[in-house]
C-alpha positions in Angstrom: 162.5 185.0 122.5 165.3 187.7 122.6 165.3 187.6 126.4 165.2 183.8 126.5 168.2 183.7 124.2 170.1 186.1 126.3 169.6 183.9 129.4 170.3 180.7 127.4 173.6 182.1 126.1 174.8 182.9 129.7 174.4 179.2 130.8 177.9 177.7 130.6 176.8 174.1 129.7 173.1 173.8 128.9 171.7 170.3 128.9 169.5 168.9 126.1 166.3 169.9 127.9 167.3 173.5 127.7 168.3 173.2 124.1 164.9 171.7 123.4 163.1 174.5 125.2 164.9 177.0 122.9 164.0 175.0 119.8 160.4 174.8 120.8 160.3 178.5 121.6 161.7 179.5 118.2 159.4 177.1 116.4 156.3 178.4 118.3 157.2 181.9 117.2 157.8 180.7 113.6 161.5 181.6 113.7 162.4 178.4 111.9 165.7 179.6 110.5 166.8 180.3 114.1 166.0 176.7 115.0 168.3 175.4 112.2 171.1 177.8 113.1 170.9 176.9 116.8 170.9 173.2 115.9 174.1 173.6 114.0 175.6 175.2 117.1 174.4 172.3 119.2 176.2 169.9 116.8 179.4 171.9 117.0 179.4 171.7 120.8 178.9 167.9 120.5 175.6 168.0 122.5 173.7 164.8 121.7 170.0 165.5 120.7 167.2 163.3 121.8 163.9 162.1 120.3 162.3 165.4 121.3 164.9 167.5 119.6 164.8 166.1 116.1 161.1 166.3 115.2 161.1 170.1 116.0 164.2 170.7 113.9 163.0 168.5 111.0 159.6 170.3 111.0 161.4 173.7 110.9 163.4 172.5 107.9 160.2 171.6 106.2 158.6 175.0 107.0 161.4 176.9 105.2 161.7 174.3 102.4 165.2 173.5 103.7 165.6 170.0 102.2 169.4 170.2 102.3 169.4 171.0 106.0 166.7 168.4 106.5 168.9 165.7 105.0 171.7 166.7 107.4 169.3 166.2 110.3 168.1 162.9 108.9 171.8 161.8 108.9 172.1 162.8 112.5 169.0 160.8 113.4 170.4 157.7 111.7 173.8 158.1 113.5 172.0 158.7 116.8 169.9 155.6 116.5 166.6 157.4 116.1 165.6 156.1 112.6 163.1 153.7 114.2 161.5 156.4 116.3 157.9 157.0 115.1 157.9 160.7 115.8 161.2 161.3 114.0 160.0 159.2 111.1 156.7 160.9 110.8 158.3 164.4 110.6 160.8 163.2 108.1 158.0 161.8 105.9 156.1 165.2 106.2 159.3 167.2 105.4 160.2 165.2 102.3 156.6 165.0 101.0 156.1 168.7 101.6 159.3 169.4 99.6 158.0 167.3 96.7 160.5 164.5 97.3 157.8 161.9 97.7 160.2 159.0 96.9 162.5 159.8 99.8 159.4 160.1 102.0 158.3 156.7 101.0 161.8 155.3 101.6 161.6 156.6 105.2 158.2 155.0 105.6 159.5 151.7 104.2 162.5 151.6 106.6 160.4 152.2 109.7 160.0 149.0 111.8 157.0 150.2 113.7 154.3 152.1 111.9 151.2 153.3 113.7 148.1 154.9 112.1 149.7 158.3 112.4 152.6 157.2 110.3 150.3 155.7 107.7 148.2 158.9 107.7 151.3 161.1 107.1 152.4 159.0 104.2 149.0 158.9 102.6 148.7 162.6 103.1 152.1 163.0 101.4 150.9 161.2 98.3 147.7 163.4 98.3 149.8 166.6 98.6 151.8 165.4 95.6 148.7 164.7 93.5 149.2 160.9 93.5 145.8 159.6 94.6 146.5 156.2 93.1 149.3 155.5 95.5 147.3 157.2 98.4 144.4 154.8 97.7 146.7 151.8 97.4 148.3 152.6 100.8 144.9 153.3 102.4 143.7 149.8 101.2 146.8 148.3 102.8 146.6 150.2 106.1 146.2 147.7 109.0 144.4 150.3 111.1 142.1 153.1 110.0 141.0 155.8 112.4 138.6 158.6 111.7 141.4 161.0 110.8 142.8 158.6 108.2 139.3 158.3 106.6 138.9 162.1 106.6 142.3 162.4 105.0 141.6 160.1 102.1 138.2 161.7 101.5 139.8 165.2 101.5 142.2 164.0 98.8 139.4 163.1 96.4 137.7 166.4 97.2 141.0 168.2 96.3 140.8 166.4 92.9 137.1 167.4 92.5 136.1 163.7 92.5 133.0 164.0 94.8 131.6 160.6 93.7 134.7 158.8 95.1 134.6 161.0 98.2 131.0 160.3 98.9 131.5 156.6 98.3 134.2 156.5 101.0 132.1 158.7 103.3 129.3 156.2 103.1 131.7 153.3 103.8 133.0 154.9 107.0 132.3 152.7 110.0 131.9 155.8 112.1 131.4 159.4 111.1 132.1 162.4 113.4 131.1 166.0 112.8 134.4 166.6 111.1 133.6 163.9 108.5 130.3 165.6 107.7 132.0 169.0 107.6 134.7 167.6 105.2 132.0 166.5 102.8 130.1 169.8 103.2 133.2 171.7 102.3 133.8 169.4 99.3 130.3 170.0 97.8 130.6 173.7 98.4 134.0 174.0 96.9 133.1 172.0 93.8 130.0 174.0 93.2 127.3 171.5 94.1 125.4 173.7 96.5 122.2 171.6 96.4 124.0 168.5 97.7 125.7 170.7 100.2 122.3 171.9 101.5 120.9 168.4 101.5 123.9 167.0 103.5 123.6 169.9 105.9 120.0 169.1 106.7 120.9 165.4 107.2 123.6 166.1 109.7 123.0 164.6 113.2 125.1 167.2 114.8 126.4 170.6 113.7 129.1 172.9 115.0 130.3 176.3 113.9 132.4 174.8 111.1 129.3 173.1 109.7 127.5 176.4 109.4 130.6 178.1 108.0 130.9 175.4 105.3 127.4 176.1 104.1 127.7 179.9 104.4 131.1 179.7 102.7 129.7 177.5 100.0 127.0 180.0 99.2 129.6 182.9 99.1 132.0 180.8 97.0 129.2 180.3 94.4 128.0 183.9 94.4 124.8 183.2 96.3 125.0 186.1 98.7 121.3 186.3 99.5 121.5 182.8 100.9 124.6 183.7 102.9 122.5 186.4 104.8 119.5 184.1 105.2 121.5 181.2 106.5 123.3 183.6 109.0 119.9 184.7 110.3 118.8 181.1 110.6 122.0 180.3 112.6 121.2 183.1 115.0 117.6 182.1 115.4 118.4 178.5 116.1 120.9 179.7 118.7 122.6 176.3 119.2 126.0 177.5 117.8 127.5 181.0 118.0 129.2 182.4 114.9 133.0 182.9 115.0 135.2 185.4 113.2 135.2 183.3 110.0 131.4 183.4 109.9 131.2 187.1 110.5 133.9 187.9 107.9 132.0 185.9 105.2 128.7 187.6 106.1 130.3 191.1 106.0 131.8 190.3 102.6 128.3 189.3 101.4 126.9 192.5 102.8 129.5 194.4 100.8 128.6 192.6 97.6 124.9 193.3 98.1 125.2 196.8 99.5 123.4 195.6 102.6 124.6 198.5 104.8 122.0 198.1 107.6 122.8 194.5 108.2 126.5 195.2 107.9 126.2 197.8 110.7 124.2 195.3 112.8 127.0 192.7 112.3 129.5 195.3 113.3 127.7 196.0 116.6 127.1 192.2 117.2 130.8 191.4 116.6 131.9 193.9 119.2 129.3 192.6 121.6 130.6 189.0 121.5 134.3 190.0 121.9 135.6 190.5 118.3 136.3 194.2 118.6 140.0 193.8 118.1 139.9 191.0 115.6 141.9 192.0 112.5 140.0 189.8 110.1 136.6 191.2 111.0 138.0 194.8 111.0 139.3 194.2 107.5 135.9 192.9 106.4 134.2 196.0 108.0 136.5 198.4 106.2 135.7 196.6 102.9 132.0 196.6 103.6 131.7 200.2 104.6 133.9 201.3 101.6 131.8 199.3 99.1 128.6 200.6 100.6 129.9 204.2 100.1 130.3 205.0 103.8 134.0 205.8 103.6 134.2 207.7 106.9 133.0 204.6 108.8 135.7 202.6 107.0 138.3 205.1 108.1 137.0 205.0 111.7 137.4 201.3 111.8 140.9 201.6 110.4 142.0 204.2 112.9 140.7 202.2 115.8 142.7 199.1 114.9 145.6 198.2 117.2 147.1 195.8 114.7 147.1 196.3 110.9 148.2 193.7 108.4 148.8 194.1 104.7 145.1 193.3 103.9 144.1 196.2 106.2 146.3 198.7 104.3 145.2 197.4 100.9 141.5 197.5 101.7 141.5 201.1 103.0 143.8 202.4 100.2 141.7 200.7 97.5 138.5 201.9 99.1 139.6 205.5 99.1 140.8 205.2 95.5 137.5 203.6 94.4 135.6 206.6 95.8 137.8 209.2 94.1 139.7 210.2 97.3 143.1 209.7 95.7 145.0 212.2 97.7 144.0 210.4 101.0 144.9 207.0 99.4 148.4 208.3 98.5 148.9 209.7 101.9 147.9 206.4 103.5 150.4 204.7 101.2 153.2 206.9 102.7 152.0 206.1 106.2 152.0 202.4 105.3 155.7 202.6 104.2 156.6 204.5 107.3 154.9 201.8 109.4 157.2 199.3 107.9 154.5 197.4 106.0 155.7 196.1 102.6 153.2 196.7 99.7 152.2 194.0 97.3 150.6 194.0 93.8 147.2 194.7 95.2 148.5 197.8 97.0 149.8 199.2 93.7 146.5 198.6 92.0 144.9 200.9 94.6 147.7 203.5 94.2 147.5 203.5 90.4 143.7 203.9 90.6 144.2 206.8 93.0 146.5 208.4 90.4 143.8 207.8 87.7 141.2 209.7 89.7 143.5 212.6 90.3 144.9 212.7 86.8 148.4 212.2 88.0 149.9 210.6 84.9 153.6 211.2 85.7 153.1 210.1 89.3 151.3 207.0 88.1 154.3 206.1 85.9 156.6 206.7 88.8 154.7 204.3 91.0 154.5 201.8 88.2 158.2 201.8 87.8 158.9 201.7 91.5 157.1 198.3 91.6 160.0 196.9 89.6 162.9 199.0 90.9 162.1 199.2 94.6 160.1 196.1 95.3 161.0 193.6 92.6 157.5 193.0 91.4 156.7 191.9 87.9 153.7 194.0 86.8 150.6 191.9 86.0 147.9 192.6 83.5 145.9 194.4 86.1 148.7 196.9 86.6 149.0 197.5 82.9 145.3 197.9 82.7 145.5 200.6 85.4 148.1 202.4 83.4 146.0 202.3 80.2 143.0 203.6 82.1 145.2 206.4 83.6 146.3 207.5 80.2 142.9 207.1 78.6 141.0 209.1 81.3 143.6 211.8 81.1 142.7 212.2 77.4 146.0 210.7 76.2 144.2 208.1 74.0 147.0 207.7 71.5 149.5 207.0 74.2 147.0 204.7 75.9 146.6 202.6 72.7 150.4 202.6 72.2 151.0 201.5 75.8 148.4 198.7 75.4 150.0 197.4 72.2 153.5 197.4 73.8 152.4 195.3 76.8 154.3 192.0 77.3 151.0 190.2 77.3 147.9 190.6 75.1 145.5 193.2 76.4 142.3 191.6 77.7 138.7 192.8 77.3 138.8 194.9 80.5 141.6 197.1 79.0 139.8 197.6 75.7 136.6 198.3 77.5 138.3 201.0 79.5 139.6 202.5 76.3 136.2 202.4 74.8 134.7 204.1 77.8 137.3 206.9 77.6 136.6 207.3 73.9 133.0 208.2 74.8 134.2 211.0 77.1 136.5 212.4 74.5 134.2 211.6 71.5 137.0 209.7 69.7 135.4 207.5 67.0 138.6 206.2 65.5 139.9 204.6 68.6 136.4 203.6 69.8 135.9 201.6 66.6 139.3 199.9 67.0 138.6 199.1 70.6 135.2 197.6 69.7 136.9 195.4 67.0 139.3 194.0 69.6 136.4 193.4 72.0 134.4 191.6 69.4 137.4 189.3 68.9 137.7 188.7 72.7 134.0 188.6 73.6 132.0 187.9 70.5 128.9 187.1 72.6 128.9 190.2 74.6 126.4 192.8 73.2 127.2 195.3 75.9 130.3 196.3 73.9 128.1 197.4 70.9 126.0 199.5 73.3 129.1 201.4 74.4 130.0 202.4 70.8 126.4 203.0 70.0 126.2 205.6 72.8 129.2 207.4 71.3 127.5 207.5 67.9 124.3 208.7 69.6 126.2 211.5 71.4 127.5 212.7 68.0 124.1 212.4 66.3 125.2 209.6 63.9 121.9 207.7 64.0 122.6 205.6 60.9 125.6 204.1 62.7 123.5 203.6 65.8 121.0 201.6 63.6 123.8 199.6 62.0 125.2 198.6 65.4 121.8 197.6 66.6 121.6 195.2 63.7 125.1 193.8 64.5 124.1 193.4 68.1 121.0 191.5 67.1 123.0 189.3 64.8 125.1 188.0 67.8 122.0 186.3 69.0 122.5 187.6 72.6 120.8 190.3 74.5 122.5 192.8 76.8 121.8 191.9 80.4 119.8 194.7 82.0 121.2 196.7 84.9 120.5 195.3 88.3 120.0 197.3 91.5 119.7 196.2 95.1 117.9 197.9 98.0 117.5 197.1 101.7 113.9 196.8 102.8 112.6 195.4 106.1 115.9 193.6 107.1 116.1 192.1 103.6 117.7 192.9 100.3 115.5 193.2 97.2 116.9 192.8 93.7 115.3 194.5 90.7 115.9 195.2 87.0 114.8 198.0 84.7 111.0 197.7 84.1 111.0 194.7 86.5 107.5 193.3 87.4 108.5 190.4 89.6 107.9 192.0 92.9 104.6 191.3 94.6 104.0 195.0 95.2 104.9 196.0 91.6 101.7 198.2 91.2 102.3 200.2 94.4 106.0 200.6 93.5 105.3 202.0 90.0 102.5 204.2 91.4 105.1 205.8 93.8 107.6 206.1 91.0 105.2 207.9 88.7 104.4 210.3 91.5 108.1 211.0 92.1 108.6 211.6 88.4 105.8 214.1 88.3 107.4 215.9 91.3 110.8 216.0 89.6 109.3 217.4 86.3 107.5 220.0 88.2 110.9 221.1 89.7 112.3 221.4 86.2 114.2 218.0 85.9 114.2 216.3 82.5 115.5 212.7 82.2 118.0 211.8 79.5 115.7 209.6 77.3 118.4 209.3 74.6 120.4 206.8 76.7 117.3 204.9 77.6 116.4 204.6 73.9 119.9 203.3 73.1 119.5 200.4 75.6 121.4 201.5 78.7 
């Protein structure tokens, strides 16, 4: 655009077509402020806009929430005789509705002499965007013409409200349904947690495209059903009618990260490159996250280094991944590289940085970074950042300062913060603060017996068995049992989930036979397991 502007500025008397070309160029490159500034220059030079000028300028006003500038352009459209133009009217409706001034949007709608289905759809969408489904439905009922886009729009409005009954009723009333209509309903069921109906609708679909598969896969991921994500992805590949896109692969990689399915994640990596997604930033970010969460940090760094383009998510993912694995020095070094590259950190970046300081025991540096959030970047620290600082102090053995910091927070410390303190108390065998932390945890999570187990372990480490017995009684009195630890392992292109003393697997006998054999080998080598923690319920 810089070169285009240089050429444009050298033209002594550009006509409206050239002005429009500049407006469209700036808008296409998301330089919406430049569109507004250039339009003001156009007015000063008394160049008359046409019906192609105003929609671009009005849309740019909406993009930057420039209602005042938008009102000025609206006045220009009235003076120029464009108030009856459908394209100008539609963009004015979208601008006012997007800025929350739904009354002005409806006024524009009411003053239009000719209203086609696009105008009706824009107005109805405006009501939906301002959470007024009553007016949206009323207008929908009055619409003289309803195309498939308008039907999908009103259905999406009810989905946004979580009213799937009304959405399904309208879907069933549609005179004609296209694949996008089915996808809209799929997305609605998935988003509102009704996975079973989402599955049933998917099976009923007469035609599916990649967005249909993504709706089902995304629905599983959204509802924490990561095993089903992987199985559905495999089914998609086997059927072969539709190829996955970057959104599909990103969701699958995120599920691999959740399950620790490293082998499948590696296969998806190779597959993505083979179908032309080697340079895709979204897939690269998901790969970094997957490799980091699976513990293969070097692979994550390789992906990072080979990226031509890095966005904020890229930097955050690799910094947090390094910090999570105790490689704090590398995380801090990457943070410096990030700033040198001109990328602006956000709150997630600082969570990674503070975690890195925690693993390195850099208390003073942690406070310095914490303060720089406010002083250098204008962020208001959230509870996650305060939690990192409490964890930093606690792990460094500064338990008294950690408790003091927690009590001085501008918001009430949550269970995560008190649990971090309780965990640090075990390391440093501090019963006083451990008992205080447990008391706060009981107030916040009265039904979580895991908190009792943490303090019980501290008592056990100190040989205070009467206190261990007392806590077991207290834990039993809650009426809840601590959920057993769950592990995942990849076997034969699948992921198997198992608990302590689990007997659900069809090959349980063979598994335990091998486990007993391994235990005997370990004992013969001098290894003794820590049976105290097992006895305490860990």
